[in-house]
ModelCIF file with pLDDT and N, C-alpha, C, O atoms, coordinates in Angstrom:
data_MODEL
#
_entry.id   MODEL 
#
_entity.id                         1 
_entity.type                       polymer 
_entity.pdbx_number_of_molecules   1 
#
_entity_poly.entity_id                      1 
_entity_poly.type                           'polypeptide(L)' 
_entity_poly.nstd_linkage                   no 
_entity_poly.nstd_monomer                   no 
_entity_poly.pdbx_seq_one_letter_code       
;(UNK)(UNK)(UNK)(UNK)(UNK)(UNK)(UNK)(UNK)(UNK)(UNK)(UNK)(UNK)(UNK)(UNK)(UNK)(UNK)
(UNK)(UNK)(UNK)(UNK)(UNK)(UNK)(UNK)(UNK)(UNK)(UNK)(UNK)(UNK)(UNK)(UNK)(UNK)(UNK)
(UNK)(UNK)(UNK)(UNK)(UNK)(UNK)(UNK)(UNK)(UNK)(UNK)(UNK)(UNK)(UNK)(UNK)
;
_entity_poly.pdbx_seq_one_letter_code_can   XXXXXXXXXXXXXXXXXXXXXXXXXXXXXXXXXXXXXXXXXXXXXX 
_entity_poly.pdbx_strand_id                 A 
#
loop_
_entity_poly_seq.entity_id 
_entity_poly_seq.num 
_entity_poly_seq.mon_id 
_entity_poly_seq.hetero 
1 1  UNK n 
1 2  UNK n 
1 3  UNK n 
1 4  UNK n 
1 5  UNK n 
1 6  UNK n 
1 7  UNK n 
1 8  UNK n 
1 9  UNK n 
1 10 UNK n 
1 11 UNK n 
1 12 UNK n 
1 13 UNK n 
1 14 UNK n 
1 15 UNK n 
1 16 UNK n 
1 17 UNK n 
1 18 UNK n 
1 19 UNK n 
1 20 UNK n 
1 21 UNK n 
1 22 UNK n 
1 23 UNK n 
1 24 UNK n 
1 25 UNK n 
1 26 UNK n 
1 27 UNK n 
1 28 UNK n 
1 29 UNK n 
1 30 UNK n 
1 31 UNK n 
1 32 UNK n 
1 33 UNK n 
1 34 UNK n 
1 35 UNK n 
1 36 UNK n 
1 37 UNK n 
1 38 UNK n 
1 39 UNK n 
1 40 UNK n 
1 41 UNK n 
1 42 UNK n 
1 43 UNK n 
1 44 UNK n 
1 45 UNK n 
1 46 UNK n 
#
_struct_asym.id          A 
_struct_asym.entity_id   1 
#
loop_
_ma_qa_metric.id 
_ma_qa_metric.mode 
_ma_qa_metric.name 
_ma_qa_metric.software_group_id 
_ma_qa_metric.type 
1 global pLDDT . pLDDT 
2 local  pLDDT . pLDDT 
#
_ma_qa_metric_global.metric_id      1 
_ma_qa_metric_global.metric_value   91.72 
_ma_qa_metric_global.model_id       1 
_ma_qa_metric_global.ordinal_id     1 
#
loop_
_ma_qa_metric_local.label_asym_id 
_ma_qa_metric_local.label_comp_id 
_ma_qa_metric_local.label_seq_id 
_ma_qa_metric_local.metric_id 
_ma_qa_metric_local.metric_value 
_ma_qa_metric_local.model_id 
_ma_qa_metric_local.ordinal_id 
A UNK 1  2 84.00 1 1  
A UNK 2  2 88.00 1 2  
A UNK 3  2 91.00 1 3  
A UNK 4  2 93.00 1 4  
A UNK 5  2 93.00 1 5  
A UNK 6  2 92.00 1 6  
A UNK 7  2 95.00 1 7  
A UNK 8  2 93.00 1 8  
A UNK 9  2 95.00 1 9  
A UNK 10 2 95.00 1 10 
A UNK 11 2 96.00 1 11 
A UNK 12 2 97.00 1 12 
A UNK 13 2 96.00 1 13 
A UNK 14 2 95.00 1 14 
A UNK 15 2 96.00 1 15 
A UNK 16 2 97.00 1 16 
A UNK 17 2 97.00 1 17 
A UNK 18 2 96.00 1 18 
A UNK 19 2 97.00 1 19 
A UNK 20 2 98.00 1 20 
A UNK 21 2 97.00 1 21 
A UNK 22 2 98.00 1 22 
A UNK 23 2 96.00 1 23 
A UNK 24 2 95.00 1 24 
A UNK 25 2 95.00 1 25 
A UNK 26 2 94.00 1 26 
A UNK 27 2 92.00 1 27 
A UNK 28 2 89.00 1 28 
A UNK 29 2 91.00 1 29 
A UNK 30 2 90.00 1 30 
A UNK 31 2 87.00 1 31 
A UNK 32 2 85.00 1 32 
A UNK 33 2 82.00 1 33 
A UNK 34 2 85.00 1 34 
A UNK 35 2 85.00 1 35 
A UNK 36 2 84.00 1 36 
A UNK 37 2 87.00 1 37 
A UNK 38 2 89.00 1 38 
A UNK 39 2 89.00 1 39 
A UNK 40 2 90.00 1 40 
A UNK 41 2 92.00 1 41 
A UNK 42 2 92.00 1 42 
A UNK 43 2 89.00 1 43 
A UNK 44 2 88.00 1 44 
A UNK 45 2 85.00 1 45 
A UNK 46 2 89.00 1 46 
#
loop_
_atom_site.group_PDB 
_atom_site.id 
_atom_site.type_symbol 
_atom_site.label_atom_id 
_atom_site.label_alt_id 
_atom_site.label_comp_id 
_atom_site.label_asym_id 
_atom_site.label_entity_id 
_atom_site.label_seq_id 
_atom_site.pdbx_PDB_ins_code 
_atom_site.Cartn_x 
_atom_site.Cartn_y 
_atom_site.Cartn_z 
_atom_site.occupancy 
_atom_site.B_iso_or_equiv 
_atom_site.pdbx_formal_charge 
_atom_site.auth_seq_id 
_atom_site.auth_comp_id 
_atom_site.auth_asym_id 
_atom_site.auth_atom_id 
_atom_site.pdbx_PDB_model_num 
ATOM 1   N N  . UNK A 1 1  ? 0.729   -1.031 0.136   1.00 84.00 ? 1  UNK A N  1 
ATOM 2   C CA . UNK A 1 1  ? 0.000   -0.098 0.226   1.00 84.00 ? 1  UNK A CA 1 
ATOM 3   C C  . UNK A 1 1  ? 0.952   1.209  -0.080  1.00 84.00 ? 1  UNK A C  1 
ATOM 4   O O  . UNK A 1 1  ? 2.176   1.167  -0.202  1.00 84.00 ? 1  UNK A O  1 
ATOM 5   N N  . UNK A 1 2  ? 0.191   2.280  -0.170  1.00 88.00 ? 2  UNK A N  1 
ATOM 6   C CA . UNK A 1 2  ? 1.255   3.490  -0.747  1.00 88.00 ? 2  UNK A CA 1 
ATOM 7   C C  . UNK A 1 2  ? 0.379   4.732  0.557   1.00 88.00 ? 2  UNK A C  1 
ATOM 8   O O  . UNK A 1 2  ? -0.800  5.025  0.354   1.00 88.00 ? 2  UNK A O  1 
ATOM 9   N N  . UNK A 1 3  ? 0.947   5.181  1.493   1.00 91.00 ? 3  UNK A N  1 
ATOM 10  C CA . UNK A 1 3  ? -0.071  6.330  1.998   1.00 91.00 ? 3  UNK A CA 1 
ATOM 11  C C  . UNK A 1 3  ? 0.571   7.642  1.910   1.00 91.00 ? 3  UNK A C  1 
ATOM 12  O O  . UNK A 1 3  ? 0.215   8.562  2.646   1.00 91.00 ? 3  UNK A O  1 
ATOM 13  N N  . UNK A 1 4  ? 1.580   7.778  0.970   1.00 93.00 ? 4  UNK A N  1 
ATOM 14  C CA . UNK A 1 4  ? 2.004   9.116  0.758   1.00 93.00 ? 4  UNK A CA 1 
ATOM 15  C C  . UNK A 1 4  ? 1.074   9.806  -0.013  1.00 93.00 ? 4  UNK A C  1 
ATOM 16  O O  . UNK A 1 4  ? 0.155   9.293  -0.652  1.00 93.00 ? 4  UNK A O  1 
ATOM 17  N N  . UNK A 1 5  ? 1.318   10.872 0.061   1.00 93.00 ? 5  UNK A N  1 
ATOM 18  C CA . UNK A 1 5  ? 0.356   11.994 -0.922  1.00 93.00 ? 5  UNK A CA 1 
ATOM 19  C C  . UNK A 1 5  ? 1.149   11.784 -2.687  1.00 93.00 ? 5  UNK A C  1 
ATOM 20  O O  . UNK A 1 5  ? 2.090   11.088 -3.067  1.00 93.00 ? 5  UNK A O  1 
ATOM 21  N N  . UNK A 1 6  ? 0.323   12.655 -3.342  1.00 92.00 ? 6  UNK A N  1 
ATOM 22  C CA . UNK A 1 6  ? 0.389   12.927 -4.692  1.00 92.00 ? 6  UNK A CA 1 
ATOM 23  C C  . UNK A 1 6  ? 1.850   13.200 -4.762  1.00 92.00 ? 6  UNK A C  1 
ATOM 24  O O  . UNK A 1 6  ? 2.558   12.565 -5.544  1.00 92.00 ? 6  UNK A O  1 
ATOM 25  N N  . UNK A 1 7  ? 2.427   14.307 -3.815  1.00 95.00 ? 7  UNK A N  1 
ATOM 26  C CA . UNK A 1 7  ? 3.944   14.924 -3.849  1.00 95.00 ? 7  UNK A CA 1 
ATOM 27  C C  . UNK A 1 7  ? 4.890   13.930 -3.428  1.00 95.00 ? 7  UNK A C  1 
ATOM 28  O O  . UNK A 1 7  ? 6.082   14.230 -3.510  1.00 95.00 ? 7  UNK A O  1 
ATOM 29  N N  . UNK A 1 8  ? 4.525   12.651 -2.934  1.00 93.00 ? 8  UNK A N  1 
ATOM 30  C CA . UNK A 1 8  ? 5.304   11.643 -2.505  1.00 93.00 ? 8  UNK A CA 1 
ATOM 31  C C  . UNK A 1 8  ? 5.643   12.150 -0.792  1.00 93.00 ? 8  UNK A C  1 
ATOM 32  O O  . UNK A 1 8  ? 6.803   12.055 -0.391  1.00 93.00 ? 8  UNK A O  1 
ATOM 33  N N  . UNK A 1 9  ? 5.036   12.445 -0.273  1.00 95.00 ? 9  UNK A N  1 
ATOM 34  C CA . UNK A 1 9  ? 5.135   12.861 1.435   1.00 95.00 ? 9  UNK A CA 1 
ATOM 35  C C  . UNK A 1 9  ? 4.130   12.400 2.131   1.00 95.00 ? 9  UNK A C  1 
ATOM 36  O O  . UNK A 1 9  ? 2.952   12.309 1.788   1.00 95.00 ? 9  UNK A O  1 
ATOM 37  N N  . UNK A 1 10 ? 4.662   12.093 3.189   1.00 95.00 ? 10 UNK A N  1 
ATOM 38  C CA . UNK A 1 10 ? 3.718   10.842 4.233   1.00 95.00 ? 10 UNK A CA 1 
ATOM 39  C C  . UNK A 1 10 ? 3.216   12.034 4.865   1.00 95.00 ? 10 UNK A C  1 
ATOM 40  O O  . UNK A 1 10 ? 4.064   12.825 5.276   1.00 95.00 ? 10 UNK A O  1 
ATOM 41  N N  . UNK A 1 11 ? 1.945   12.324 5.026   1.00 96.00 ? 11 UNK A N  1 
ATOM 42  C CA . UNK A 1 11 ? 1.072   12.840 5.580   1.00 96.00 ? 11 UNK A CA 1 
ATOM 43  C C  . UNK A 1 11 ? 1.447   12.573 7.048   1.00 96.00 ? 11 UNK A C  1 
ATOM 44  O O  . UNK A 1 11 ? 1.866   11.450 7.324   1.00 96.00 ? 11 UNK A O  1 
ATOM 45  N N  . UNK A 1 12 ? 1.335   13.500 8.013   1.00 97.00 ? 12 UNK A N  1 
ATOM 46  C CA . UNK A 1 12 ? 1.473   13.797 9.376   1.00 97.00 ? 12 UNK A CA 1 
ATOM 47  C C  . UNK A 1 12 ? 0.143   12.766 10.081  1.00 97.00 ? 12 UNK A C  1 
ATOM 48  O O  . UNK A 1 12 ? 0.435   11.959 10.963  1.00 97.00 ? 12 UNK A O  1 
ATOM 49  N N  . UNK A 1 13 ? -1.122  12.886 9.647   1.00 96.00 ? 13 UNK A N  1 
ATOM 50  C CA . UNK A 1 13 ? -1.761  12.178 9.860   1.00 96.00 ? 13 UNK A CA 1 
ATOM 51  C C  . UNK A 1 13 ? -1.608  10.659 10.174  1.00 96.00 ? 13 UNK A C  1 
ATOM 52  O O  . UNK A 1 13 ? -1.839  10.089 11.241  1.00 96.00 ? 13 UNK A O  1 
ATOM 53  N N  . UNK A 1 14 ? -1.127  10.092 8.896   1.00 95.00 ? 14 UNK A N  1 
ATOM 54  C CA . UNK A 1 14 ? -0.549  8.504  9.082   1.00 95.00 ? 14 UNK A CA 1 
ATOM 55  C C  . UNK A 1 14 ? 0.383   8.648  9.667   1.00 95.00 ? 14 UNK A C  1 
ATOM 56  O O  . UNK A 1 14 ? 0.075   7.924  10.613  1.00 95.00 ? 14 UNK A O  1 
ATOM 57  N N  . UNK A 1 15 ? 1.862   9.204  10.044  1.00 96.00 ? 15 UNK A N  1 
ATOM 58  C CA . UNK A 1 15 ? 2.577   9.037  11.079  1.00 96.00 ? 15 UNK A CA 1 
ATOM 59  C C  . UNK A 1 15 ? 1.953   9.018  12.655  1.00 96.00 ? 15 UNK A C  1 
ATOM 60  O O  . UNK A 1 15 ? 2.229   8.243  13.571  1.00 96.00 ? 15 UNK A O  1 
ATOM 61  N N  . UNK A 1 16 ? 1.045   10.114 12.629  1.00 97.00 ? 16 UNK A N  1 
ATOM 62  C CA . UNK A 1 16 ? 0.509   10.010 14.187  1.00 97.00 ? 16 UNK A CA 1 
ATOM 63  C C  . UNK A 1 16 ? -0.362  8.346  14.086  1.00 97.00 ? 16 UNK A C  1 
ATOM 64  O O  . UNK A 1 16 ? -0.090  7.303  14.680  1.00 97.00 ? 16 UNK A O  1 
ATOM 65  N N  . UNK A 1 17 ? -1.329  8.609  13.216  1.00 97.00 ? 17 UNK A N  1 
ATOM 66  C CA . UNK A 1 17 ? -1.936  7.137  13.567  1.00 97.00 ? 17 UNK A CA 1 
ATOM 67  C C  . UNK A 1 17 ? -1.679  5.885  13.907  1.00 97.00 ? 17 UNK A C  1 
ATOM 68  O O  . UNK A 1 17 ? -2.204  5.193  14.779  1.00 97.00 ? 17 UNK A O  1 
ATOM 69  N N  . UNK A 1 18 ? -0.586  5.572  12.937  1.00 96.00 ? 18 UNK A N  1 
ATOM 70  C CA . UNK A 1 18 ? 0.173   4.735  13.248  1.00 96.00 ? 18 UNK A CA 1 
ATOM 71  C C  . UNK A 1 18 ? 1.603   4.422  14.546  1.00 96.00 ? 18 UNK A C  1 
ATOM 72  O O  . UNK A 1 18 ? 2.060   3.329  14.879  1.00 96.00 ? 18 UNK A O  1 
ATOM 73  N N  . UNK A 1 19 ? 2.005   5.787  15.030  1.00 97.00 ? 19 UNK A N  1 
ATOM 74  C CA . UNK A 1 19 ? 2.626   5.939  15.893  1.00 97.00 ? 19 UNK A CA 1 
ATOM 75  C C  . UNK A 1 19 ? 1.706   5.529  17.592  1.00 97.00 ? 19 UNK A C  1 
ATOM 76  O O  . UNK A 1 19 ? 2.155   5.069  18.642  1.00 97.00 ? 19 UNK A O  1 
ATOM 77  N N  . UNK A 1 20 ? 0.352   5.937  17.209  1.00 98.00 ? 20 UNK A N  1 
ATOM 78  C CA . UNK A 1 20 ? -0.586  5.274  17.864  1.00 98.00 ? 20 UNK A CA 1 
ATOM 79  C C  . UNK A 1 20 ? -0.801  3.908  18.424  1.00 98.00 ? 20 UNK A C  1 
ATOM 80  O O  . UNK A 1 20 ? -1.204  3.519  19.521  1.00 98.00 ? 20 UNK A O  1 
ATOM 81  N N  . UNK A 1 21 ? -0.407  3.292  17.330  1.00 97.00 ? 21 UNK A N  1 
ATOM 82  C CA . UNK A 1 21 ? -0.822  2.004  17.186  1.00 97.00 ? 21 UNK A CA 1 
ATOM 83  C C  . UNK A 1 21 ? 0.763   0.983  17.230  1.00 97.00 ? 21 UNK A C  1 
ATOM 84  O O  . UNK A 1 21 ? 0.968   -0.116 16.715  1.00 97.00 ? 21 UNK A O  1 
ATOM 85  N N  . UNK A 1 22 ? 1.823   1.978  18.165  1.00 98.00 ? 22 UNK A N  1 
ATOM 86  C CA . UNK A 1 22 ? 2.936   1.551  17.609  1.00 98.00 ? 22 UNK A CA 1 
ATOM 87  C C  . UNK A 1 22 ? 3.329   0.115  17.598  1.00 98.00 ? 22 UNK A C  1 
ATOM 88  O O  . UNK A 1 22 ? 3.532   -0.901 18.263  1.00 98.00 ? 22 UNK A O  1 
ATOM 89  N N  . UNK A 1 23 ? 3.293   1.014  15.715  1.00 96.00 ? 23 UNK A N  1 
ATOM 90  C CA . UNK A 1 23 ? 3.580   0.275  14.648  1.00 96.00 ? 23 UNK A CA 1 
ATOM 91  C C  . UNK A 1 23 ? 3.991   1.292  13.563  1.00 96.00 ? 23 UNK A C  1 
ATOM 92  O O  . UNK A 1 23 ? 3.502   2.410  13.404  1.00 96.00 ? 23 UNK A O  1 
ATOM 93  N N  . UNK A 1 24 ? 5.064   0.658  12.778  1.00 95.00 ? 24 UNK A N  1 
ATOM 94  C CA . UNK A 1 24 ? 5.624   1.883  11.598  1.00 95.00 ? 24 UNK A CA 1 
ATOM 95  C C  . UNK A 1 24 ? 4.488   1.604  11.054  1.00 95.00 ? 24 UNK A C  1 
ATOM 96  O O  . UNK A 1 24 ? 3.767   0.624  11.243  1.00 95.00 ? 24 UNK A O  1 
ATOM 97  N N  . UNK A 1 25 ? 4.263   3.038  9.954   1.00 95.00 ? 25 UNK A N  1 
ATOM 98  C CA . UNK A 1 25 ? 3.617   3.246  8.782   1.00 95.00 ? 25 UNK A CA 1 
ATOM 99  C C  . UNK A 1 25 ? 4.068   2.002  8.063   1.00 95.00 ? 25 UNK A C  1 
ATOM 100 O O  . UNK A 1 25 ? 5.212   1.580  7.896   1.00 95.00 ? 25 UNK A O  1 
ATOM 101 N N  . UNK A 1 26 ? 2.648   1.398  7.589   1.00 94.00 ? 26 UNK A N  1 
ATOM 102 C CA . UNK A 1 26 ? 3.050   -0.053 6.198   1.00 94.00 ? 26 UNK A CA 1 
ATOM 103 C C  . UNK A 1 26 ? 2.994   0.345  5.174   1.00 94.00 ? 26 UNK A C  1 
ATOM 104 O O  . UNK A 1 26 ? 2.034   0.146  4.430   1.00 94.00 ? 26 UNK A O  1 
ATOM 105 N N  . UNK A 1 27 ? 4.147   1.098  4.835   1.00 92.00 ? 27 UNK A N  1 
ATOM 106 C CA . UNK A 1 27 ? 4.365   1.808  3.453   1.00 92.00 ? 27 UNK A CA 1 
ATOM 107 C C  . UNK A 1 27 ? 5.167   0.882  2.535   1.00 92.00 ? 27 UNK A C  1 
ATOM 108 O O  . UNK A 1 27 ? 6.366   0.773  2.792   1.00 92.00 ? 27 UNK A O  1 
ATOM 109 N N  . UNK A 1 28 ? 4.460   -0.077 1.077   1.00 89.00 ? 28 UNK A N  1 
ATOM 110 C CA . UNK A 1 28 ? 5.237   -0.836 0.454   1.00 89.00 ? 28 UNK A CA 1 
ATOM 111 C C  . UNK A 1 28 ? 4.088   -2.284 1.103   1.00 89.00 ? 28 UNK A C  1 
ATOM 112 O O  . UNK A 1 28 ? 3.687   -3.113 0.287   1.00 89.00 ? 28 UNK A O  1 
ATOM 113 N N  . UNK A 1 29 ? 3.779   -2.368 2.267   1.00 91.00 ? 29 UNK A N  1 
ATOM 114 C CA . UNK A 1 29 ? 2.832   -4.018 2.318   1.00 91.00 ? 29 UNK A CA 1 
ATOM 115 C C  . UNK A 1 29 ? 1.910   -3.727 1.538   1.00 91.00 ? 29 UNK A C  1 
ATOM 116 O O  . UNK A 1 29 ? 1.463   -2.667 1.099   1.00 91.00 ? 29 UNK A O  1 
ATOM 117 N N  . UNK A 1 30 ? 1.547   -5.335 1.346   1.00 90.00 ? 30 UNK A N  1 
ATOM 118 C CA . UNK A 1 30 ? 0.400   -5.684 0.681   1.00 90.00 ? 30 UNK A CA 1 
ATOM 119 C C  . UNK A 1 30 ? -0.232  -5.600 1.210   1.00 90.00 ? 30 UNK A C  1 
ATOM 120 O O  . UNK A 1 30 ? -0.056  -5.707 2.423   1.00 90.00 ? 30 UNK A O  1 
ATOM 121 N N  . UNK A 1 31 ? -1.912  -5.241 0.442   1.00 87.00 ? 31 UNK A N  1 
ATOM 122 C CA . UNK A 1 31 ? -3.052  -4.690 1.150   1.00 87.00 ? 31 UNK A CA 1 
ATOM 123 C C  . UNK A 1 31 ? -3.961  -4.314 0.126   1.00 87.00 ? 31 UNK A C  1 
ATOM 124 O O  . UNK A 1 31 ? -3.644  -4.062 -1.036  1.00 87.00 ? 31 UNK A O  1 
ATOM 125 N N  . UNK A 1 32 ? -5.481  -4.278 0.766   1.00 85.00 ? 32 UNK A N  1 
ATOM 126 C CA . UNK A 1 32 ? -6.474  -3.433 -0.167  1.00 85.00 ? 32 UNK A CA 1 
ATOM 127 C C  . UNK A 1 32 ? -6.765  -1.579 0.101   1.00 85.00 ? 32 UNK A C  1 
ATOM 128 O O  . UNK A 1 32 ? -6.303  -0.638 0.747   1.00 85.00 ? 32 UNK A O  1 
ATOM 129 N N  . UNK A 1 33 ? -7.742  -1.862 -0.793  1.00 82.00 ? 33 UNK A N  1 
ATOM 130 C CA . UNK A 1 33 ? -7.824  -0.064 -0.804  1.00 82.00 ? 33 UNK A CA 1 
ATOM 131 C C  . UNK A 1 33 ? -9.131  -0.257 -1.140  1.00 82.00 ? 33 UNK A C  1 
ATOM 132 O O  . UNK A 1 33 ? -9.503  -0.539 -2.279  1.00 82.00 ? 33 UNK A O  1 
ATOM 133 N N  . UNK A 1 34 ? -10.012 -0.084 0.027   1.00 85.00 ? 34 UNK A N  1 
ATOM 134 C CA . UNK A 1 34 ? -11.623 0.316  -0.350  1.00 85.00 ? 34 UNK A CA 1 
ATOM 135 C C  . UNK A 1 34 ? -12.163 0.698  -1.670  1.00 85.00 ? 34 UNK A C  1 
ATOM 136 O O  . UNK A 1 34 ? -12.934 0.090  -2.411  1.00 85.00 ? 34 UNK A O  1 
ATOM 137 N N  . UNK A 1 35 ? -11.646 1.715  -1.781  1.00 85.00 ? 35 UNK A N  1 
ATOM 138 C CA . UNK A 1 35 ? -12.033 2.560  -2.784  1.00 85.00 ? 35 UNK A CA 1 
ATOM 139 C C  . UNK A 1 35 ? -12.130 2.372  -4.127  1.00 85.00 ? 35 UNK A C  1 
ATOM 140 O O  . UNK A 1 35 ? -12.983 2.655  -4.969  1.00 85.00 ? 35 UNK A O  1 
ATOM 141 N N  . UNK A 1 36 ? -10.399 1.491  -4.158  1.00 84.00 ? 36 UNK A N  1 
ATOM 142 C CA . UNK A 1 36 ? -10.279 0.754  -6.032  1.00 84.00 ? 36 UNK A CA 1 
ATOM 143 C C  . UNK A 1 36 ? -11.053 -0.749 -5.847  1.00 84.00 ? 36 UNK A C  1 
ATOM 144 O O  . UNK A 1 36 ? -11.545 -1.276 -6.845  1.00 84.00 ? 36 UNK A O  1 
ATOM 145 N N  . UNK A 1 37 ? -11.124 -1.327 -4.690  1.00 87.00 ? 37 UNK A N  1 
ATOM 146 C CA . UNK A 1 37 ? -12.364 -2.153 -4.683  1.00 87.00 ? 37 UNK A CA 1 
ATOM 147 C C  . UNK A 1 37 ? -13.900 -2.176 -5.214  1.00 87.00 ? 37 UNK A C  1 
ATOM 148 O O  . UNK A 1 37 ? -14.725 -2.892 -5.783  1.00 87.00 ? 37 UNK A O  1 
ATOM 149 N N  . UNK A 1 38 ? -13.715 -0.941 -4.653  1.00 89.00 ? 38 UNK A N  1 
ATOM 150 C CA . UNK A 1 38 ? -15.167 -0.271 -5.065  1.00 89.00 ? 38 UNK A CA 1 
ATOM 151 C C  . UNK A 1 38 ? -15.272 -0.143 -6.803  1.00 89.00 ? 38 UNK A C  1 
ATOM 152 O O  . UNK A 1 38 ? -16.396 -0.129 -7.303  1.00 89.00 ? 38 UNK A O  1 
ATOM 153 N N  . UNK A 1 39 ? -14.490 -0.084 -7.368  1.00 89.00 ? 39 UNK A N  1 
ATOM 154 C CA . UNK A 1 39 ? -14.523 0.187  -9.093  1.00 89.00 ? 39 UNK A CA 1 
ATOM 155 C C  . UNK A 1 39 ? -14.620 -0.879 -9.791  1.00 89.00 ? 39 UNK A C  1 
ATOM 156 O O  . UNK A 1 39 ? -15.340 -0.881 -10.790 1.00 89.00 ? 39 UNK A O  1 
ATOM 157 N N  . UNK A 1 40 ? -13.883 -2.047 -9.387  1.00 90.00 ? 40 UNK A N  1 
ATOM 158 C CA . UNK A 1 40 ? -13.287 -2.960 -9.777  1.00 90.00 ? 40 UNK A CA 1 
ATOM 159 C C  . UNK A 1 40 ? -14.742 -3.132 -10.697 1.00 90.00 ? 40 UNK A C  1 
ATOM 160 O O  . UNK A 1 40 ? -15.834 -2.830 -10.216 1.00 90.00 ? 40 UNK A O  1 
ATOM 161 N N  . UNK A 1 41 ? -14.551 -3.746 -12.304 1.00 92.00 ? 41 UNK A N  1 
ATOM 162 C CA . UNK A 1 41 ? -15.345 -4.150 -13.106 1.00 92.00 ? 41 UNK A CA 1 
ATOM 163 C C  . UNK A 1 41 ? -15.853 -5.656 -12.957 1.00 92.00 ? 41 UNK A C  1 
ATOM 164 O O  . UNK A 1 41 ? -16.742 -6.170 -13.637 1.00 92.00 ? 41 UNK A O  1 
ATOM 165 N N  . UNK A 1 42 ? -14.974 -6.388 -11.732 1.00 92.00 ? 42 UNK A N  1 
ATOM 166 C CA . UNK A 1 42 ? -16.120 -7.684 -10.837 1.00 92.00 ? 42 UNK A CA 1 
ATOM 167 C C  . UNK A 1 42 ? -16.920 -7.174 -10.542 1.00 92.00 ? 42 UNK A C  1 
ATOM 168 O O  . UNK A 1 42 ? -17.879 -7.533 -11.225 1.00 92.00 ? 42 UNK A O  1 
ATOM 169 N N  . UNK A 1 43 ? -17.212 -6.365 -9.768  1.00 89.00 ? 43 UNK A N  1 
ATOM 170 C CA . UNK A 1 43 ? -18.015 -6.055 -8.856  1.00 89.00 ? 43 UNK A CA 1 
ATOM 171 C C  . UNK A 1 43 ? -19.370 -5.811 -9.628  1.00 89.00 ? 43 UNK A C  1 
ATOM 172 O O  . UNK A 1 43 ? -19.439 -4.976 -10.530 1.00 89.00 ? 43 UNK A O  1 
ATOM 173 N N  . UNK A 1 44 ? -20.648 -6.725 -9.156  1.00 88.00 ? 44 UNK A N  1 
ATOM 174 C CA . UNK A 1 44 ? -21.916 -6.012 -9.723  1.00 88.00 ? 44 UNK A CA 1 
ATOM 175 C C  . UNK A 1 44 ? -22.985 -5.521 -8.465  1.00 88.00 ? 44 UNK A C  1 
ATOM 176 O O  . UNK A 1 44 ? -23.034 -6.129 -7.396  1.00 88.00 ? 44 UNK A O  1 
ATOM 177 N N  . UNK A 1 45 ? -23.766 -4.414 -8.751  1.00 85.00 ? 45 UNK A N  1 
ATOM 178 C CA . UNK A 1 45 ? -24.552 -3.998 -7.947  1.00 85.00 ? 45 UNK A CA 1 
ATOM 179 C C  . UNK A 1 45 ? -25.701 -4.909 -7.711  1.00 85.00 ? 45 UNK A C  1 
ATOM 180 O O  . UNK A 1 45 ? -26.315 -5.493 -8.604  1.00 85.00 ? 45 UNK A O  1 
ATOM 181 N N  . UNK A 1 46 ? -25.959 -4.988 -6.361  1.00 89.00 ? 46 UNK A N  1 
ATOM 182 C CA . UNK A 1 46 ? -26.944 -5.954 -6.102  1.00 89.00 ? 46 UNK A CA 1 
ATOM 183 C C  . UNK A 1 46 ? -28.322 -5.121 -5.595  1.00 89.00 ? 46 UNK A C  1 
ATOM 184 O O  . UNK A 1 46 ? -29.344 -5.741 -5.301  1.00 89.00 ? 46 UNK A O  1 
#
């Protein structure tokens, strides 16, 4: 996953969020993005 802004900088929000969780920002770690998943052509509305 990519947690950076379009300008390539890591927002303070994510730094603070993961600091509270006592873990590093999982930059480059495999994951899913709900917005991207919702745009998949494999999904259909019910």
